[in-house]
C-alpha positions as CSV (number, residue, x, y, z in Angstrom):
1,M,8.8,-10.2,18.1
2,S,8.2,-11.7,14.5
3,K,10.7,-14.1,13.3
4,I,12.9,-12.5,10.2
5,I,11.5,-13.6,7.1
6,P,14.5,-13.1,4.3
7,V,14.0,-11.0,1.2
8,M,15.6,-13.2,-1.6
9,V,16.8,-11.9,-5.1
10,H,18.1,-13.8,-7.7
11,H,20.2,-12.0,-10.3
12,E,22.9,-13.3,-12.9
13,T,23.9,-11.2,-15.6
14,G,23.6,-14.2,-18.1
15,E,20.3,-15.0,-17.1
16,K,19.0,-11.5,-18.4
17,A,17.7,-11.3,-21.9
18,Q,17.5,-7.7,-21.6
19,A,21.1,-7.1,-20.4
20,A,22.3,-6.0,-23.9
21,G,25.8,-7.0,-23.0
22,K,26.0,-5.1,-20.1
23,K,27.5,-6.6,-17.1
24,N,25.5,-4.9,-14.7
25,Q,21.8,-3.5,-14.6
26,E,22.0,-0.3,-12.7
27,Y,18.3,-1.1,-11.7
28,L,19.5,-4.1,-9.3
29,K,21.2,-1.5,-7.1
30,Y,17.8,0.3,-6.3
31,C,16.0,-2.8,-5.9
32,I,18.2,-4.1,-2.9
33,A,18.6,-0.5,-1.3
34,Q,14.6,0.0,-1.3
35,A,14.4,-3.5,0.2
36,K,16.9,-2.8,2.9
37,K,14.9,0.5,4.0
38,Y,12.2,-1.8,5.3
39,N,13.6,-5.4,5.8
40,E,16.5,-6.8,8.2
41,K,17.9,-9.2,6.0
42,V,18.0,-9.0,2.1
43,V,19.8,-11.7,0.4
44,L,21.3,-11.6,-3.4
45,L,22.3,-14.5,-5.3
46,G,24.3,-13.3,-7.9
47,D,27.3,-13.1,-9.9
48,E,30.6,-11.7,-9.6
49,Y,29.4,-8.6,-11.4
50,N,27.1,-7.6,-8.7
51,K,28.9,-8.9,-5.7
52,A,29.4,-5.2,-4.2
53,W,25.7,-4.3,-4.4
54,C,24.5,-6.2,-1.5
55,D,26.3,-7.0,1.7
56,D,24.6,-10.6,2.0
57,W,25.8,-11.5,-1.2
58,H,26.1,-15.0,-2.4
59,N,27.3,-16.8,-5.6
60,A,24.3,-18.3,-7.1
61,N,26.7,-21.3,-8.6
62,D,27.2,-22.3,-4.8
63,F,23.4,-23.3,-4.6
64,I,23.3,-25.8,-7.5
65,T,22.0,-28.8,-6.3
66,E,21.1,-32.5,-7.8
67,K,17.4,-31.2,-7.8
68,W,18.0,-28.2,-10.4
69,T,20.0,-30.9,-12.6
70,K,17.1,-33.3,-12.3
71,F,14.9,-30.3,-13.7
72,H,17.6,-29.5,-16.5
73,A,17.5,-33.0,-17.5
74,V,13.4,-33.2,-18.1
75,F,13.0,-29.3,-19.2
76,E,11.6,-28.6,-22.5
77,N,11.5,-25.1,-24.1
78,L,7.7,-24.6,-25.0
79,S,7.6,-21.1,-25.6
80,T,9.0,-18.5,-27.7
81,Y,11.4,-17.4,-25.1
82,P,15.4,-17.9,-25.9
83,T,15.8,-21.5,-24.3
84,A,18.5,-20.1,-21.8
85,W,16.2,-17.5,-20.4
86,A,13.2,-19.8,-20.6
87,E,14.9,-22.2,-18.3
88,G,16.6,-19.8,-16.2
89,I,13.4,-18.4,-14.9
90,F,12.6,-21.4,-13.0
91,K,16.3,-21.7,-11.6
92,R,15.7,-19.1,-8.7
93,F,13.3,-21.3,-7.0
94,F,15.9,-24.3,-6.8
95,L,18.7,-21.9,-5.9
96,I,16.5,-20.5,-3.1
97,L,15.3,-23.5,-1.6
98,E,18.7,-24.6,-1.2
99,Y,19.7,-21.4,0.7
100,L,16.6,-21.9,3.0
101,E,17.7,-25.4,3.7
102,R,21.4,-24.8,4.4
103,N,20.4,-21.7,6.6
104,S,17.4,-23.3,8.6
105,F,14.8,-20.6,7.5
106,E,11.1,-21.7,7.1
107,E,10.0,-19.1,4.8
108,C,10.9,-16.2,2.5
109,V,10.0,-13.4,0.3
110,I,11.1,-13.8,-3.4
111,I,11.3,-10.5,-5.4
112,D,12.6,-9.5,-9.1
113,S,15.4,-7.4,-9.2
114,D,13.3,-4.8,-10.8
115,V,11.1,-4.3,-7.7
116,L,11.1,-1.7,-5.2
117,L,9.5,-2.9,-2.0
118,Y,7.6,-0.6,0.6
119,L,7.0,-3.1,3.3
120,N,8.7,-4.9,6.2
121,V,7.5,-8.4,5.0
122,S,8.4,-10.1,8.6
123,E,5.4,-7.8,10.0
124,Y,2.8,-8.8,7.2
125,E,0.3,-10.6,9.1
126,P,-1.5,-12.3,6.0
127,F,1.7,-14.3,5.4
128,R,1.2,-16.2,8.7
129,H,-2.0,-18.1,7.3
130,C,-0.9,-19.5,3.8
131,K,1.7,-21.6,2.3
132,V,2.5,-19.4,-0.7
133,A,1.3,-16.0,-1.7
134,A,1.9,-14.6,-5.4
135,E,-0.1,-12.6,-7.7
136,T,-3.1,-14.0,-9.9
137,P,-5.1,-11.7,-12.1
138,L,-8.8,-12.7,-12.5
139,L,-9.1,-12.7,-16.2
140,Q,-7.3,-16.1,-17.4
141,D,-8.6,-15.9,-20.7
142,F,-6.6,-15.1,-24.0
143,A,-8.8,-12.0,-25.4
144,M,-8.3,-13.2,-28.8
145,L,-9.9,-16.7,-28.2
146,E,-13.1,-18.1,-27.1
147,K,-14.7,-16.8,-23.8
148,G,-13.6,-19.3,-21.2
149,N,-10.6,-20.8,-22.6
150,G,-8.7,-19.8,-19.5
151,L,-5.4,-20.6,-21.2
152,K,-3.4,-17.8,-19.9
153,W,-2.2,-19.8,-16.7
154,K,-1.0,-16.4,-15.4
155,T,0.5,-16.4,-11.8
156,C,3.4,-14.0,-11.0
157,A,5.9,-14.6,-8.7
158,G,7.5,-11.0,-9.0
159,F,6.4,-10.4,-5.5
160,S,6.0,-13.8,-3.8
161,Y,6.0,-15.7,-0.6
162,F,6.8,-19.3,0.0
163,T,7.1,-21.5,3.0
164,T,10.1,-23.5,2.7
165,Q,7.9,-26.7,2.2
166,G,5.9,-24.7,0.0
167,L,8.9,-24.3,-2.2
168,R,10.0,-28.2,-2.1
169,E,6.4,-29.0,-3.3
170,F,6.4,-26.5,-6.0
171,T,9.6,-27.3,-7.3
172,D,8.8,-31.1,-7.3
173,F,5.8,-30.0,-9.3
174,C,8.0,-28.7,-12.0
175,I,10.0,-31.5,-12.4
176,D,6.8,-33.9,-12.4
177,M,5.2,-32.0,-15.0
178,Y,7.8,-31.9,-17.4
179,A,8.8,-35.4,-17.0
180,N,5.3,-36.8,-16.7
181,H,2.5,-34.6,-17.8
182,K,4.0,-32.9,-21.0
183,D,0.8,-33.4,-23.0
184,F,-1.0,-31.2,-20.6
185,L,1.6,-28.7,-21.1
186,M,1.1,-28.8,-24.6
187,K,-2.4,-27.4,-24.6
188,K,-1.1,-24.1,-23.8
189,W,1.7,-24.3,-26.2
190,D,0.0,-25.9,-29.2
191,V,-2.5,-22.6,-29.2
192,H,0.7,-20.3,-29.1
193,R,2.0,-21.9,-31.9
194,K,-1.2,-22.2,-33.8
195,F,-2.1,-18.3,-33.4
196,G,1.6,-17.0,-33.5
197,M,1.2,-15.8,-30.1
198,Y,4.2,-14.8,-28.1
199,G,5.1,-16.6,-25.0
200,G,4.1,-20.0,-23.9
201,V,4.8,-22.4,-21.0
202,G,6.8,-20.6,-18.1
203,E,7.3,-20.6,-14.5
204,M,4.1,-18.3,-14.3
205,A,2.2,-20.9,-16.3
206,L,3.8,-23.8,-13.7
207,L,3.0,-21.5,-10.8
208,H,-0.6,-21.2,-11.6
209,L,-1.1,-24.7,-12.2
210,W,0.3,-25.7,-8.8
211,V,-1.4,-23.0,-6.8
212,S,-4.8,-23.8,-8.5
213,S,-4.3,-27.2,-7.0
214,L,-4.0,-26.4,-3.4
215,P,-6.3,-26.6,-0.8
216,E,-8.4,-23.7,0.0
217,G,-6.7,-21.0,2.2
218,E,-3.0,-22.5,1.6
219,Y,-2.5,-19.6,-1.5
220,L,-3.1,-16.1,-0.9
221,N,-3.5,-13.9,-4.1
222,L,-1.6,-10.4,-3.7
223,L,-3.5,-8.7,-6.3
224,K,-6.6,-8.6,-3.8
225,D,-6.8,-5.8,-1.1
226,D,-5.6,-6.3,2.2
227,A,-7.6,-5.4,5.5
228,D,-5.9,-2.1,5.0
229,H,-6.5,-1.3,1.3
230,G,-3.2,-2.5,0.5
231,V,-2.0,-4.7,-2.7
232,F,0.9,-5.8,-4.4
233,D,2.0,-4.2,-7.9
234,N,2.7,-6.8,-11.1
235,S,3.5,-4.2,-13.3
236,V,3.8,-0.5,-13.0
237,G,3.4,-0.7,-17.0
238,E,-0.2,-2.0,-17.0
239,S,-3.6,-0.3,-15.6
240,S,-4.5,-3.8,-14.3
241,G,-4.4,-5.2,-11.1
242,Y,-6.5,-8.1,-10.0
243,L,-9.2,-6.7,-12.4
244,E,-8.7,-5.6,-16.0
245,H,-8.1,-1.7,-16.4
246,Q,-8.4,-1.2,-12.7
247,Y,-6.2,1.9,-11.8
248,E,-5.6,5.2,-12.9
249,Y,-3.2,5.3,-16.0
250,I,-1.0,7.7,-17.7
251,K,-1.7,6.4,-21.6
252,R,1.3,8.7,-22.9
253,L,3.9,6.9,-20.7
254,S,2.1,3.6,-20.1
255,V,2.4,3.7,-16.4
256,K,0.1,3.9,-13.5
257,N,-0.5,7.3,-12.3
258,L,1.4,7.1,-8.9
259,H,0.7,9.5,-5.9
260,W,2.9,9.5,-2.5
261,E,2.3,10.1,1.0
262,D,4.8,9.6,3.6
263,G,6.9,7.6,1.5
264,R,4.7,5.4,0.3
265,P,3.0,4.9,-3.1
266,Y,-0.8,4.7,-3.8
267,C,-3.0,5.1,-6.9
268,Y,-6.8,5.4,-7.3
269,T,-9.1,2.8,-8.8
270,I,-10.8,4.0,-12.1
271,D,-13.9,2.7,-10.7
272,G,-15.1,4.4,-7.6
273,H,-11.8,6.4,-7.1
274,E,-10.9,4.1,-4.2
275,K,-7.3,4.8,-2.9
276,T,-5.3,1.9,-2.9
277,W,-1.6,1.4,-1.3
278,F,1.0,-0.5,-3.3
279,L,3.4,-2.3,-1.0
280,N,5.9,-2.7,-4.0
281,L,6.4,-1.4,-7.3
282,H,7.5,-3.7,-10.3
283,F,9.1,-2.1,-13.3
284,V,9.0,-4.9,-16.1
285,D,10.4,-4.4,-19.4
286,I,11.0,-0.6,-20.5
287,T,9.6,1.0,-17.5
288,K,12.8,-0.2,-15.7
289,I,14.0,3.1,-16.8
290,F,11.8,4.8,-14.0
291,M,13.3,3.0,-11.2
292,E,15.9,5.6,-10.4
293,G,13.6,8.5,-10.4
294,V,11.2,6.7,-8.2
295,Y,13.6,5.6,-5.9
296,E,15.7,8.9,-5.4
297,N,12.5,11.2,-5.8
298,Q,9.3,9.3,-6.0
299,S,8.4,10.5,-9.5
300,Y,8.9,9.4,-13.2
301,S,12.1,11.7,-14.3
302,A,11.8,13.8,-17.1
303,H,14.6,12.1,-19.2
304,A,12.8,8.7,-18.6
305,K,9.4,9.9,-19.8
306,F,11.1,11.0,-22.9
307,V,13.0,7.6,-23.6
308,T,10.0,5.7,-22.5
309,Y,7.5,7.3,-24.9
310,M,10.1,6.9,-27.7
311,L,10.6,3.3,-26.9
312,K,7.0,3.0,-26.6
313,C,6.2,4.3,-30.4
314,R,9.2,2.0,-31.7
315,G,7.6,-0.9,-29.6
316,R,4.1,-0.2,-31.0
317,L,5.6,-0.2,-34.7
318,A,7.5,-3.3,-34.1
319,D,4.3,-5.0,-32.7
320,I,2.4,-3.9,-36.2
321,K,5.3,-5.1,-38.4
322,H,5.5,-8.5,-36.5
323,G,1.6,-8.7,-36.5
324,N,1.5,-8.8,-32.5
325,T,-1.2,-6.5,-31.8
326,K,-4.7,-7.7,-30.5
327,W,-6.6,-6.7,-33.9
328,Q,-4.0,-8.6,-35.8
329,Q,-3.9,-11.8,-33.8
330,K,-7.9,-11.5,-33.9
331,L,-7.8,-11.5,-37.7
332,K,-5.2,-14.4,-37.5
333,I,-7.6,-16.7,-35.5
334,K,-10.6,-15.6,-37.9
335,R,-8.7,-16.6,-41.0
336,S,-7.7,-20.0,-39.4
337,K,-11.2,-20.8,-38.6
338,N,-12.3,-20.2,-42.2
339,V,-9.4,-22.3,-43.7
């Protein structure tokens, strides 16, 4: 019998920039319910507003530690994100580490609160051979910069696996980088500032730097196919996976073209039309509106399709207004070189 690996979710209303003043985000209850279909232990570190949504709920504030306080003291916002959010996205790693240590767990899976899970993580054999698993796309260059710049520093923990020791090491690494190596982090932040690019240094950047430093075999990239042609999805709203433009995509809605078999989602690759199973679905940003329909009916609901299309149009216009499209970014870079 496999050891039980807890599925950990951290969701505090105040940490969610997209909450727009709401005390609850409906998508959280679908995340919890779906994870419990496959997993024995699903834990929510939350706040008073979501206490009723998980029977294994804990107040996140009860897991604040001296280590988190130490990180808070050295943290500096090197991004375009609001400071509270930029710091808050690191918080779960410290809280979850404290939960694991208090309860004598040696490993866990961490999922974002907008993820639907289709896997019993305790039975997933590849986790037995690594210290950490997360989602790293192949391309790490900014498209608008010279080839080989490698400054995306993108490794996503939307679905991730950590041993407790791995989580100790990663949180130590975060503290050390902000305390002693800020000049190195500035390499990325300076590019964002110079070219007016959204984003900057966040938890994805720190995670990428850390896993890149690990000995071979300690890191498992979940965007690569496993032995059963299964992968982990890092965004329903992107056609990319490990490769750029890898999966069939509904352009009108800006979502992957999902199919279903025995309650499990899959998609076909564009190159070779290969059937690939998704072991989770991650509803980033506006695609959260699809979570209810996919959870209840395994489909993108008609109402959500219409709303998402309208939001997509509005978002596109906003990108143009603020100069955030790729061609506008390239033009900014070209002009800066001519100055």
